[in-house]
KEVOVO-118990 format. One record per residue (C-alpha): residue number from 1; x negated, y negated, z negated; chain; residue in three letters. Coordinates in nm, 2 decimals. Example, Ala and Ser with C-alpha at 12.3 -4.5 7.8 and 13.67 -1.06 7.14 Angstrom:
REM residues 2
> 1;-1.23;0.45;-0.78;A;Ala
> 2;-1.37;0.11;-0.71;A;Ser
//
This chain:
REM residues 475
> 1;-0.36;2.50;-2.17;A;Unk
> 2;-0.13;2.24;-2.01;A;Unk
> 3;-0.13;2.14;-1.64;A;Unk
> 4;-0.14;1.81;-1.46;A;Unk
> 5;0.13;1.70;-1.22;A;Unk
> 6;-0.12;1.74;-0.94;A;Unk
> 7;-0.18;2.11;-1.04;A;Unk
> 8;0.19;2.18;-1.07;A;Unk
> 9;0.28;2.03;-0.73;A;Unk
> 10;-0.02;2.20;-0.57;A;Unk
> 11;0.08;2.54;-0.71;A;Unk
> 12;0.44;2.49;-0.61;A;Unk
> 13;0.34;2.42;-0.25;A;Unk
> 14;0.04;2.65;-0.19;A;Unk
> 15;0.12;2.89;0.09;A;Unk
> 16;-0.21;3.08;0.09;A;Unk
> 17;-0.59;3.05;0.09;A;Unk
> 18;-0.80;3.04;0.40;A;Unk
> 19;-1.13;3.23;0.43;A;Unk
> 20;-1.33;2.90;0.40;A;Unk
> 21;-1.17;2.83;0.06;A;Unk
> 22;-0.92;2.57;0.17;A;Unk
> 23;-0.55;2.60;0.08;A;Unk
> 24;-0.27;2.60;0.33;A;Unk
> 25;-0.02;2.36;0.16;A;Unk
> 26;0.35;2.33;0.25;A;Unk
> 27;0.45;1.97;0.32;A;Unk
> 28;0.79;1.88;0.18;A;Unk
> 29;0.82;1.55;0.37;A;Unk
> 30;0.65;1.43;0.68;A;Unk
> 31;0.66;1.06;0.77;A;Unk
> 32;0.55;0.94;1.11;A;Unk
> 33;0.50;0.61;1.30;A;Unk
> 34;0.43;0.50;1.65;A;Unk
> 35;0.05;0.49;1.64;A;Unk
> 36;-0.07;0.83;1.53;A;Unk
> 37;0.23;1.05;1.65;A;Unk
> 38;0.23;1.02;2.03;A;Unk
> 39;-0.09;1.24;2.08;A;Unk
> 40;0.04;1.49;1.82;A;Unk
> 41;0.37;1.53;2.00;A;Unk
> 42;0.17;1.56;2.33;A;Unk
> 43;-0.03;1.85;2.18;A;Unk
> 44;0.30;2.02;2.08;A;Unk
> 45;0.42;2.01;2.44;A;Unk
> 46;0.09;2.14;2.57;A;Unk
> 47;0.12;2.44;2.33;A;Unk
> 48;0.49;2.49;2.40;A;Unk
> 49;0.58;2.43;2.03;A;Unk
> 50;0.87;2.27;1.86;A;Unk
> 51;0.89;2.07;1.53;A;Unk
> 52;0.92;2.34;1.26;A;Unk
> 53;1.16;2.16;1.03;A;Unk
> 54;1.29;1.84;1.20;A;Unk
> 55;1.50;1.75;0.90;A;Unk
> 56;1.18;1.71;0.69;A;Unk
> 57;1.03;1.45;0.94;A;Unk
> 58;1.12;1.08;0.94;A;Unk
> 59;1.00;0.82;1.19;A;Unk
> 60;0.99;0.45;1.21;A;Unk
> 61;0.79;0.18;1.39;A;Unk
> 62;0.57;-0.06;1.20;A;Unk
> 63;0.21;-0.11;1.31;A;Unk
> 64;0.24;-0.25;1.66;A;Unk
> 65;0.59;-0.41;1.64;A;Unk
> 66;0.59;-0.79;1.67;A;Unk
> 67;0.72;-0.99;1.37;A;Unk
> 68;0.86;-1.27;1.59;A;Unk
> 69;1.04;-1.15;1.90;A;Unk
> 70;1.07;-0.79;1.82;A;Unk
> 71;1.23;-0.70;2.15;A;Unk
> 72;0.91;-0.81;2.34;A;Unk
> 73;0.61;-0.58;2.27;A;Unk
> 74;0.28;-0.76;2.28;A;Unk
> 75;0.15;-0.55;2.57;A;Unk
> 76;0.20;-0.25;2.79;A;Unk
> 77;0.04;-0.01;2.54;A;Unk
> 78;0.26;-0.14;2.26;A;Unk
> 79;0.57;-0.09;2.48;A;Unk
> 80;0.45;0.26;2.57;A;Unk
> 81;0.41;0.35;2.20;A;Unk
> 82;0.76;0.23;2.11;A;Unk
> 83;0.91;0.42;2.40;A;Unk
> 84;0.71;0.73;2.31;A;Unk
> 85;0.83;0.75;1.95;A;Unk
> 86;1.19;0.70;2.06;A;Unk
> 87;1.17;0.97;2.32;A;Unk
> 88;0.98;1.21;2.09;A;Unk
> 89;1.24;1.16;1.81;A;Unk
> 90;1.52;1.24;2.05;A;Unk
> 91;1.35;1.54;2.21;A;Unk
> 92;1.24;1.70;1.89;A;Unk
> 93;1.54;1.61;1.67;A;Unk
> 94;1.36;1.39;1.43;A;Unk
> 95;1.54;1.11;1.23;A;Unk
> 96;1.42;0.77;1.36;A;Unk
> 97;1.47;0.44;1.20;A;Unk
> 98;1.44;0.21;1.50;A;Unk
> 99;1.48;-0.17;1.53;A;Unk
> 100;1.86;-0.14;1.58;A;Unk
> 101;1.91;0.08;1.28;A;Unk
> 102;1.88;-0.19;1.02;A;Unk
> 103;1.65;0.05;0.83;A;Unk
> 104;1.32;-0.01;1.02;A;Unk
> 105;1.01;-0.12;0.84;A;Unk
> 106;0.67;-0.02;0.72;A;Unk
> 107;0.67;0.36;0.67;A;Unk
> 108;0.56;0.33;0.31;A;Unk
> 109;0.84;0.09;0.23;A;Unk
> 110;1.11;0.28;0.42;A;Unk
> 111;1.05;0.62;0.26;A;Unk
> 112;1.11;0.49;-0.10;A;Unk
> 113;1.40;0.26;-0.02;A;Unk
> 114;1.58;0.54;0.16;A;Unk
> 115;1.52;0.79;-0.13;A;Unk
> 116;1.32;1.01;0.10;A;Unk
> 117;1.02;0.99;-0.13;A;Unk
> 118;1.10;1.21;-0.44;A;Unk
> 119;0.91;1.35;-0.74;A;Unk
> 120;0.74;1.69;-0.73;A;Unk
> 121;0.70;1.68;-0.35;A;Unk
> 122;0.41;1.69;-0.11;A;Unk
> 123;0.42;1.41;0.15;A;Unk
> 124;0.20;1.36;0.45;A;Unk
> 125;0.17;1.07;0.70;A;Unk
> 126;-0.08;0.97;0.97;A;Unk
> 127;-0.17;0.66;0.77;A;Unk
> 128;-0.42;0.63;0.49;A;Unk
> 129;-0.19;0.44;0.26;A;Unk
> 130;0.04;0.73;0.22;A;Unk
> 131;-0.09;0.74;-0.14;A;Unk
> 132;0.18;0.48;-0.20;A;Unk
> 133;0.44;0.75;-0.24;A;Unk
> 134;0.25;0.90;-0.54;A;Unk
> 135;0.42;0.63;-0.75;A;Unk
> 136;0.72;0.86;-0.76;A;Unk
> 137;0.53;1.16;-0.89;A;Unk
> 138;0.46;1.31;-0.55;A;Unk
> 139;0.13;1.42;-0.41;A;Unk
> 140;0.09;1.21;-0.09;A;Unk
> 141;-0.18;1.25;0.17;A;Unk
> 142;-0.29;1.03;0.46;A;Unk
> 143;-0.38;1.26;0.75;A;Unk
> 144;-0.53;1.24;1.10;A;Unk
> 145;-0.36;1.30;1.43;A;Unk
> 146;-0.46;1.66;1.45;A;Unk
> 147;-0.31;1.73;1.11;A;Unk
> 148;0.00;1.54;1.22;A;Unk
> 149;0.03;1.80;1.49;A;Unk
> 150;-0.02;2.08;1.24;A;Unk
> 151;0.24;1.95;1.01;A;Unk
> 152;0.49;1.90;1.29;A;Unk
> 153;0.43;2.25;1.42;A;Unk
> 154;0.40;2.44;1.09;A;Unk
> 155;0.51;2.21;0.81;A;Unk
> 156;0.18;2.29;0.65;A;Unk
> 157;-0.17;2.14;0.63;A;Unk
> 158;-0.50;2.28;0.51;A;Unk
> 159;-0.69;2.09;0.24;A;Unk
> 160;-0.92;2.14;-0.05;A;Unk
> 161;-0.80;2.11;-0.41;A;Unk
> 162;-0.91;1.80;-0.58;A;Unk
> 163;-1.03;1.71;-0.93;A;Unk
> 164;-0.81;1.48;-1.13;A;Unk
> 165;-0.91;1.16;-1.30;A;Unk
> 166;-0.67;1.00;-1.54;A;Unk
> 167;-0.68;0.62;-1.54;A;Unk
> 168;-0.51;0.48;-1.85;A;Unk
> 169;-0.42;0.11;-1.86;A;Unk
> 170;-0.29;0.00;-2.19;A;Unk
> 171;-0.15;-0.32;-2.33;A;Unk
> 172;0.05;-0.62;-2.19;A;Unk
> 173;-0.08;-0.80;-1.89;A;Unk
> 174;-0.15;-1.17;-1.94;A;Unk
> 175;0.08;-1.42;-1.75;A;Unk
> 176;-0.01;-1.45;-1.39;A;Unk
> 177;-0.17;-1.11;-1.37;A;Unk
> 178;0.00;-0.85;-1.16;A;Unk
> 179;-0.01;-0.49;-1.04;A;Unk
> 180;-0.23;-0.60;-0.75;A;Unk
> 181;-0.48;-0.74;-1.00;A;Unk
> 182;-0.47;-0.41;-1.18;A;Unk
> 183;-0.55;-0.20;-0.88;A;Unk
> 184;-0.83;-0.44;-0.76;A;Unk
> 185;-0.98;-0.43;-1.11;A;Unk
> 186;-0.98;-0.05;-1.11;A;Unk
> 187;-1.15;-0.04;-0.77;A;Unk
> 188;-1.40;-0.30;-0.88;A;Unk
> 189;-1.48;-0.10;-1.20;A;Unk
> 190;-1.50;0.25;-1.04;A;Unk
> 191;-1.62;0.16;-0.69;A;Unk
> 192;-1.49;0.21;-0.34;A;Unk
> 193;-1.65;0.56;-0.34;A;Unk
> 194;-1.58;0.64;-0.71;A;Unk
> 195;-1.27;0.84;-0.64;A;Unk
> 196;-1.42;1.07;-0.37;A;Unk
> 197;-1.31;1.43;-0.45;A;Unk
> 198;-1.04;1.31;-0.69;A;Unk
> 199;-0.67;1.26;-0.73;A;Unk
> 200;-0.60;0.96;-0.96;A;Unk
> 201;-0.33;0.99;-1.22;A;Unk
> 202;-0.24;0.63;-1.32;A;Unk
> 203;-0.11;0.63;-1.68;A;Unk
> 204;-0.10;0.43;-2.00;A;Unk
> 205;0.18;0.21;-2.14;A;Unk
> 206;0.10;-0.07;-1.88;A;Unk
> 207;0.20;0.17;-1.60;A;Unk
> 208;0.48;0.31;-1.81;A;Unk
> 209;0.63;-0.04;-1.82;A;Unk
> 210;0.57;-0.12;-1.45;A;Unk
> 211;0.86;-0.12;-1.21;A;Unk
> 212;0.86;0.13;-0.92;A;Unk
> 213;0.74;-0.14;-0.69;A;Unk
> 214;0.45;-0.23;-0.91;A;Unk
> 215;0.36;0.14;-0.94;A;Unk
> 216;0.37;0.16;-0.56;A;Unk
> 217;0.12;-0.13;-0.53;A;Unk
> 218;-0.13;0.05;-0.76;A;Unk
> 219;-0.10;0.39;-0.59;A;Unk
> 220;-0.11;0.22;-0.25;A;Unk
> 221;-0.48;0.13;-0.30;A;Unk
> 222;-0.60;0.46;-0.45;A;Unk
> 223;-0.75;0.53;-0.11;A;Unk
> 224;-0.95;0.20;-0.13;A;Unk
> 225;-1.10;0.35;-0.45;A;Unk
> 226;-1.21;0.66;-0.26;A;Unk
> 227;-0.94;0.88;-0.41;A;Unk
> 228;-0.75;1.12;-0.17;A;Unk
> 229;-0.43;1.04;-0.35;A;Unk
> 230;-0.29;0.87;-0.66;A;Unk
> 231;0.02;0.92;-0.86;A;Unk
> 232;0.23;0.82;-1.16;A;Unk
> 233;0.43;1.07;-1.36;A;Unk
> 234;0.80;1.05;-1.29;A;Unk
> 235;1.02;0.91;-1.57;A;Unk
> 236;1.35;0.73;-1.62;A;Unk
> 237;1.23;0.43;-1.42;A;Unk
> 238;1.17;0.66;-1.13;A;Unk
> 239;1.51;0.82;-1.15;A;Unk
> 240;1.70;0.49;-1.18;A;Unk
> 241;1.53;0.36;-0.87;A;Unk
> 242;1.62;0.67;-0.67;A;Unk
> 243;1.98;0.72;-0.79;A;Unk
> 244;2.23;0.63;-0.51;A;Unk
> 245;1.97;0.60;-0.24;A;Unk
> 246;2.08;0.75;0.09;A;Unk
> 247;1.86;1.06;0.08;A;Unk
> 248;1.85;1.11;-0.30;A;Unk
> 249;2.04;1.40;-0.45;A;Unk
> 250;2.42;1.34;-0.48;A;Unk
> 251;2.61;1.33;-0.80;A;Unk
> 252;2.68;1.70;-0.82;A;Unk
> 253;2.31;1.78;-0.78;A;Unk
> 254;2.16;1.48;-0.97;A;Unk
> 255;2.11;1.63;-1.32;A;Unk
> 256;1.96;1.95;-1.17;A;Unk
> 257;1.72;1.73;-0.96;A;Unk
> 258;1.61;1.52;-1.26;A;Unk
> 259;1.54;1.83;-1.47;A;Unk
> 260;1.33;1.97;-1.18;A;Unk
> 261;1.15;1.64;-1.14;A;Unk
> 262;1.08;1.62;-1.52;A;Unk
> 263;0.92;1.96;-1.51;A;Unk
> 264;0.64;1.83;-1.27;A;Unk
> 265;0.51;1.56;-1.51;A;Unk
> 266;0.17;1.63;-1.66;A;Unk
> 267;0.18;1.82;-1.99;A;Unk
> 268;0.08;1.65;-2.31;A;Unk
> 269;-0.21;1.89;-2.34;A;Unk
> 270;-0.31;1.87;-1.97;A;Unk
> 271;-0.69;1.88;-1.91;A;Unk
> 272;-0.84;1.62;-1.68;A;Unk
> 273;-1.18;1.62;-1.51;A;Unk
> 274;-1.23;1.26;-1.62;A;Unk
> 275;-1.05;1.00;-1.82;A;Unk
> 276;-1.10;0.62;-1.78;A;Unk
> 277;-0.94;0.37;-2.02;A;Unk
> 278;-0.88;0.01;-1.94;A;Unk
> 279;-0.74;-0.27;-2.17;A;Unk
> 280;-0.48;-0.47;-1.97;A;Unk
> 281;-0.59;-0.78;-2.16;A;Unk
> 282;-0.93;-0.76;-1.98;A;Unk
> 283;-0.78;-0.80;-1.64;A;Unk
> 284;-0.76;-1.15;-1.48;A;Unk
> 285;-0.63;-1.26;-1.14;A;Unk
> 286;-0.87;-1.07;-0.92;A;Unk
> 287;-0.98;-1.16;-0.56;A;Unk
> 288;-1.24;-1.01;-0.32;A;Unk
> 289;-1.54;-1.20;-0.20;A;Unk
> 290;-1.70;-0.95;0.04;A;Unk
> 291;-1.63;-0.68;0.30;A;Unk
> 292;-1.52;-0.39;0.07;A;Unk
> 293;-1.22;-0.36;-0.17;A;Unk
> 294;-1.46;-0.31;-0.46;A;Unk
> 295;-1.62;-0.65;-0.39;A;Unk
> 296;-1.39;-0.80;-0.64;A;Unk
> 297;-1.43;-1.07;-0.91;A;Unk
> 298;-1.19;-1.26;-1.13;A;Unk
> 299;-1.08;-1.60;-1.02;A;Unk
> 300;-1.30;-1.76;-1.30;A;Unk
> 301;-1.62;-1.59;-1.18;A;Unk
> 302;-1.89;-1.69;-0.93;A;Unk
> 303;-1.96;-1.52;-0.60;A;Unk
> 304;-2.25;-1.27;-0.66;A;Unk
> 305;-2.60;-1.35;-0.55;A;Unk
> 306;-2.84;-1.09;-0.40;A;Unk
> 307;-3.09;-1.19;-0.66;A;Unk
> 308;-2.86;-1.06;-0.94;A;Unk
> 309;-2.84;-0.71;-0.78;A;Unk
> 310;-2.94;-0.41;-1.00;A;Unk
> 311;-3.09;-0.21;-0.71;A;Unk
> 312;-3.24;-0.28;-0.36;A;Unk
> 313;-2.94;-0.11;-0.21;A;Unk
> 314;-2.70;-0.33;-0.39;A;Unk
> 315;-2.90;-0.63;-0.29;A;Unk
> 316;-2.87;-0.54;0.08;A;Unk
> 317;-2.50;-0.48;0.05;A;Unk
> 318;-2.44;-0.82;-0.12;A;Unk
> 319;-2.65;-1.00;0.15;A;Unk
> 320;-2.47;-0.83;0.43;A;Unk
> 321;-2.13;-0.92;0.28;A;Unk
> 322;-2.22;-1.28;0.22;A;Unk
> 323;-2.37;-1.32;0.57;A;Unk
> 324;-2.05;-1.19;0.72;A;Unk
> 325;-1.82;-1.39;0.49;A;Unk
> 326;-2.03;-1.70;0.52;A;Unk
> 327;-1.99;-1.77;0.15;A;Unk
> 328;-2.24;-1.94;-0.07;A;Unk
> 329;-2.40;-1.71;-0.33;A;Unk
> 330;-2.37;-1.80;-0.69;A;Unk
> 331;-2.09;-2.05;-0.65;A;Unk
> 332;-1.73;-2.03;-0.79;A;Unk
> 333;-1.49;-1.83;-0.57;A;Unk
> 334;-1.22;-2.08;-0.68;A;Unk
> 335;-1.23;-2.36;-0.42;A;Unk
> 336;-1.34;-2.16;-0.12;A;Unk
> 337;-1.13;-2.30;0.17;A;Unk
> 338;-0.89;-2.08;0.37;A;Unk
> 339;-0.73;-2.11;0.71;A;Unk
> 340;-0.45;-1.85;0.69;A;Unk
> 341;-0.22;-1.71;0.41;A;Unk
> 342;-0.05;-1.38;0.46;A;Unk
> 343;0.21;-1.23;0.22;A;Unk
> 344;0.33;-0.88;0.33;A;Unk
> 345;0.20;-0.53;0.40;A;Unk
> 346;0.28;-0.19;0.24;A;Unk
> 347;0.09;-0.31;-0.07;A;Unk
> 348;0.29;-0.63;-0.14;A;Unk
> 349;0.58;-0.67;0.11;A;Unk
> 350;0.86;-0.56;-0.12;A;Unk
> 351;1.16;-0.75;-0.26;A;Unk
> 352;1.00;-0.81;-0.60;A;Unk
> 353;0.69;-0.96;-0.44;A;Unk
> 354;0.89;-1.22;-0.26;A;Unk
> 355;1.12;-1.28;-0.56;A;Unk
> 356;0.82;-1.35;-0.78;A;Unk
> 357;0.65;-1.59;-0.54;A;Unk
> 358;0.98;-1.77;-0.46;A;Unk
> 359;1.03;-1.84;-0.83;A;Unk
> 360;0.71;-2.04;-0.83;A;Unk
> 361;0.70;-2.17;-0.47;A;Unk
> 362;1.03;-2.35;-0.48;A;Unk
> 363;0.97;-2.72;-0.44;A;Unk
> 364;0.61;-2.68;-0.34;A;Unk
> 365;0.45;-2.73;0.01;A;Unk
> 366;0.19;-2.54;0.20;A;Unk
> 367;-0.12;-2.75;0.28;A;Unk
> 368;-0.06;-2.88;0.64;A;Unk
> 369;-0.39;-2.73;0.76;A;Unk
> 370;-0.29;-2.38;0.66;A;Unk
> 371;-0.10;-2.12;0.88;A;Unk
> 372;0.11;-1.93;0.63;A;Unk
> 373;0.33;-1.63;0.71;A;Unk
> 374;0.56;-1.41;0.50;A;Unk
> 375;0.65;-1.07;0.64;A;Unk
> 376;0.91;-0.85;0.47;A;Unk
> 377;0.81;-0.48;0.45;A;Unk
> 378;1.14;-0.36;0.59;A;Unk
> 379;1.47;-0.48;0.75;A;Unk
> 380;1.65;-0.40;0.43;A;Unk
> 381;1.40;-0.61;0.23;A;Unk
> 382;1.45;-0.90;0.47;A;Unk
> 383;1.83;-0.88;0.43;A;Unk
> 384;1.81;-0.87;0.05;A;Unk
> 385;1.57;-1.17;0.05;A;Unk
> 386;1.79;-1.37;0.28;A;Unk
> 387;2.10;-1.29;0.07;A;Unk
> 388;1.91;-1.45;-0.23;A;Unk
> 389;1.79;-1.75;-0.03;A;Unk
> 390;1.43;-1.64;-0.07;A;Unk
> 391;1.36;-1.69;0.30;A;Unk
> 392;1.47;-2.05;0.28;A;Unk
> 393;1.24;-2.12;-0.02;A;Unk
> 394;0.95;-1.98;0.19;A;Unk
> 395;1.05;-2.17;0.50;A;Unk
> 396;1.10;-2.50;0.32;A;Unk
> 397;0.76;-2.46;0.16;A;Unk
> 398;0.60;-2.42;0.50;A;Unk
> 399;0.57;-2.04;0.54;A;Unk
> 400;0.68;-1.88;0.86;A;Unk
> 401;0.94;-1.62;0.77;A;Unk
> 402;0.90;-1.32;1.00;A;Unk
> 403;1.07;-0.99;1.08;A;Unk
> 404;0.96;-0.66;0.93;A;Unk
> 405;0.64;-0.49;1.02;A;Unk
> 406;0.28;-0.43;0.92;A;Unk
> 407;0.19;-0.77;1.07;A;Unk
> 408;-0.15;-0.91;0.97;A;Unk
> 409;-0.27;-0.61;0.76;A;Unk
> 410;-0.42;-0.41;1.05;A;Unk
> 411;-0.33;-0.66;1.31;A;Unk
> 412;-0.23;-0.41;1.58;A;Unk
> 413;0.03;-0.66;1.68;A;Unk
> 414;0.02;-1.03;1.78;A;Unk
> 415;-0.04;-1.14;1.42;A;Unk
> 416;-0.42;-1.18;1.42;A;Unk
> 417;-0.69;-1.40;1.29;A;Unk
> 418;-0.87;-1.62;1.54;A;Unk
> 419;-1.25;-1.65;1.54;A;Unk
> 420;-1.40;-1.66;1.19;A;Unk
> 421;-1.08;-1.78;1.02;A;Unk
> 422;-1.06;-1.69;0.66;A;Unk
> 423;-0.74;-1.54;0.53;A;Unk
> 424;-0.59;-1.52;0.18;A;Unk
> 425;-0.41;-1.19;0.21;A;Unk
> 426;-0.18;-0.97;-0.01;A;Unk
> 427;-0.28;-0.67;0.20;A;Unk
> 428;-0.52;-0.39;0.11;A;Unk
> 429;-0.84;-0.40;0.31;A;Unk
> 430;-1.11;-0.67;0.37;A;Unk
> 431;-1.33;-0.48;0.61;A;Unk
> 432;-1.51;-0.66;0.89;A;Unk
> 433;-1.26;-0.74;1.17;A;Unk
> 434;-0.97;-0.58;0.98;A;Unk
> 435;-0.72;-0.86;1.05;A;Unk
> 436;-0.76;-0.87;1.43;A;Unk
> 437;-1.07;-1.08;1.50;A;Unk
> 438;-1.41;-0.91;1.50;A;Unk
> 439;-1.54;-1.20;1.29;A;Unk
> 440;-1.23;-1.28;1.09;A;Unk
> 441;-1.27;-1.29;0.71;A;Unk
> 442;-1.03;-1.16;0.45;A;Unk
> 443;-0.99;-1.23;0.08;A;Unk
> 444;-0.76;-0.99;-0.10;A;Unk
> 445;-0.54;-1.11;-0.38;A;Unk
> 446;-0.19;-1.09;-0.53;A;Unk
> 447;0.11;-1.25;-0.35;A;Unk
> 448;0.13;-1.53;-0.60;A;Unk
> 449;-0.24;-1.60;-0.56;A;Unk
> 450;-0.19;-1.61;-0.18;A;Unk
> 451;0.09;-1.87;-0.23;A;Unk
> 452;-0.14;-2.07;-0.45;A;Unk
> 453;-0.41;-2.07;-0.19;A;Unk
> 454;-0.16;-2.17;0.08;A;Unk
> 455;-0.05;-2.47;-0.13;A;Unk
> 456;-0.40;-2.58;-0.22;A;Unk
> 457;-0.56;-2.49;0.11;A;Unk
> 458;-0.83;-2.30;-0.08;A;Unk
> 459;-0.87;-2.01;-0.32;A;Unk
> 460;-0.70;-2.12;-0.64;A;Unk
> 461;-0.58;-2.00;-0.98;A;Unk
> 462;-0.21;-1.95;-0.95;A;Unk
> 463;-0.17;-1.99;-1.32;A;Unk
> 464;-0.29;-2.35;-1.28;A;Unk
> 465;-0.12;-2.43;-0.95;A;Unk
> 466;0.22;-2.31;-1.06;A;Unk
> 467;0.20;-2.36;-1.44;A;Unk
> 468;0.27;-1.99;-1.48;A;Unk
> 469;0.28;-2.01;-1.86;A;Unk
> 470;0.58;-2.23;-1.84;A;Unk
> 471;0.78;-1.99;-1.62;A;Unk
> 472;0.80;-1.63;-1.75;A;Unk
> 473;0.68;-1.37;-1.51;A;Unk
> 474;0.92;-1.10;-1.39;A;Unk
> 475;0.93;-0.78;-1.59;A;Unk
//
């Protein structure tokens, strides 16, 4: 009987089994940032411990760093966090990509672009969207501060083995439909709690034909579907992306590395706990209407009404969401006014995201009533965009082109919604208060859909706004 990639990686990294049934798992790569690491390092000091394998730990700053004047932290706490990660990296011998390195950025963008993220590995980070790294055929876990301490001290973590659900998406996506729509569609279909207890294996010829950045977008939101992690089997696309990256295997070790990586891919006769199949042609541009990532509908659909709910519990959920979002039940989602447009985050802040939007945005103008910001996911992404003139296209259209950081995703920095502003966002969560204001409202969508909303001043169909059929989408 064949094995899944999850099983193979698990078996290769299992150190031992605890009395309570959990497994002690070796962590190949540990990524840290300024928000969840200070307390963990403090606990190491209290215990008189060192970082077990400093060369396996990589740090950057992303959550609290300003995206305008990056040398001026928003407040004393932000300054303290930035100082702490610098001092901790120096003291414990951890590689740190700071603002002066030219390599700083969102931790889930930095790892892949440096070639730190590699197939067949286990990866941990004190951030829920660590699932992103599964796009490379790794098993990547978001962990809490106590586990950050454990990984720093022992290079292991304790966890329970998951079931594996294979999600196959097959066929060619229609023009104007992107990886973000695919992952929102999956979450809508299976629910925000549907993945509890599972690892998701994303597969099918749609995923096979995706670029690495598209695969990262899908895996990034596995956590929004309730899964502990999500991954795509490594293939030639993976290897071409990694080749030549700073931390990737060098030429004399390359063939050996690829052979090892290939061995981790799920076997053709692997047995899964569940299989879900989706036709790519069934997916439309998808947006959220409520306060959970599974509150998604296609741009052509109407906002749900409590009266249409199948159960009393669902009726209560819809009513709560509509009350918070202040949206009219039963009316089209297309045409709902927005106040802010945000393109960025670890979900959609990569070079290909900005390239795709720039192709359509050129010559267009943001509605004057809209505050629109574009935030590259890393300093390297920013430089590449600027070399191609993408920043100018965004600026001339009316977007504020910012420096690298998490920005308005979690809003632990100055980029926040004000009052009950409604934001068209390419980020990953639409929870109550997620974007910095306790009553702020978020509508999730693809970067091109955000651009369309910015231009129109309301939720719009990017296919109509930009005549998508006339301009072929990127591969």
